[in-house]
N, C-alpha and C positions, 0 to 999 in steps of 0.2 A: 504494500500500500504506500502511496506517496504522501508526503507531508510538506506543507508550506510553512517554513520557519525562518527565523532570523539567524544569520551567521555574523558573528562579531568580527569587525576589522578595525583598523585605526590604531593609533599609538596608545601607549599606556596613559590612562587618565582622561582620554578623549575618545570615547567609543563612537564608532560608526557601524552601521549594520547593513548587510545585504539581505534582501528577501530572496530565498532560494526554494526550489522544488527539489526534494531529495527523498530517497527511500526512508521510511519511518524508522527502520531498524538501525540506520547508520547514524553516526555522530556528526554534528554539523561541521566540525573541524577536519575530520579524517575521512568521512564517507564521500562517495562519488556524487557529485551534484548533477541533477538532470537538467536544470535550467536556472539561470539568474533572471529574476523577473522584477527587480527593483532595488531601491536603497532607502535607508531611513537614517536621518541625523537626529538623535534625541536632544541635542543641545539647542538646535534651532527649531525642532519639531517639524521638520520638512521631510516629505516623502516623495520619491519619484517612482511610480509604479507603472507597469505595463498592464493596463486594465483588461484588454482583450485576452492576452495570454493567461492571466490569472483566472479569468472567468472560464476559459476553456478547461484548465486543470481542475477547477472547482466542479464543473459539470461532469468531469470524468471520475470524481470521487476523491480528489486530494483533500486531506484534512488540514485545515489551518490551525496553528497553535493559538492559544488564548490571546497572546499579544498581537499576533498577526491578524486575528479576526477583528480585534478592536481597531487596528490600523486600517484594515480594509473597509470597515464600516465608516470610519472617519473620512476616508478618502472617497467614499461614494461608490465602491464596488458592490454590486448586487450579490448578496450571499444566498445560497440555497436554504431552504426551510430547515434542513437537518443540522445546519451549523448553529450552534448555541454560543452566543457571546456572553462570557462570564461577567457578572455584575461586579462593580467595584467593591473591594473588600472594605468592610467597616472595622476599624480598629480604634481602641481608645486613644485619646490624645493625651500625651504626657505634658505636664506643666501648662495647663489651660490658662492660668493667670499670666503667663509670660507672652501669650499671643498678642499681636498688635491689635487685633480687632477687639480684644477684651481690655485693652489699656485705657485709662481715663483720657478724655480729650485734652489736647495740648492747646493752650492759648496761643494766638498768633503773635502776641507781644513777647511771650517767652521764647518762641522759636526764632524771632527776629534778633534777639540779643545774642552776642557771641557766647559760646559755651564756657570758655575758661575765665571770663572776666565778670566780676560781680559789681554792681553799682551799690554804693552805700545808701542805706535807707535812713529815714528820720530817726529811728531808734539807734542806729549805728552811725554816729557822727564821726567824721574824720578826726584824727588826733590834732590837738592844738599845739602851739609851739611851747607852752608852759609845761606841758607834760612830757617827760622823757619817753621816747618811743622804744629805746633799748638801753641796755647798761652802758655806762660811759666806757669808751675804749681807753686802755692804758696808754699813756704818752711815753712811749719807749725812748724816743730821741732825747727828750728833755731830761728824763730820769738818768739815762746813761751819761749824758754830758755833765750833769750836776754831780753824779757819783765820781766821775773822774776828777772833778775839781776839788772835791772834799778830801780825797786821799792825798796826803802830803808826799812829796818826793823824798826818797831815802837820802838822808844826809848823814855823813859820818859824825859821830859824836867825838868829843874831846877824849883823848886817851886811847883811841883806837886808830889804827892806821888804815888807810885804804888798802884794798887787796893789791898785792904786788904782782907784777907780771914778770915773767922770766925775761932777762935781758940777753939778747944774743950778742956774741962777740964778733 
């Protein structure tokens, strides 16, 4: 029996699919392909299908996969009555409160303001000049120069001789 299925092509992380006609017992990557009848790009949601050829194979009993049946229905290919299109699976949504549609509405004024900058309000007045905004910085240059001036230079005292240096002859 023949199957109409998708064969993955494209590079890693960017899938492209070919719509192929193949024996249903064969694997899409390794089995012999009877016909290539179209392509599908899931990133742009575009499909290029050969409608007449697909209709011919469907009329002869080729079974489309669930995904291909949805794709064919979306593209307007007339499916036989025995082809059942699977309904979308209903699954519980995780973190419903994080969804955008459930978020509280955002005011336009808030969205117009830059995100990183906050404007001071009436309760938070900017600091005045009388109030220190931070701890005073130590004045290192003045402290070092005054410390050098306070230390007296070593002077020889009476009764001691200055250190002697060896005299060369």
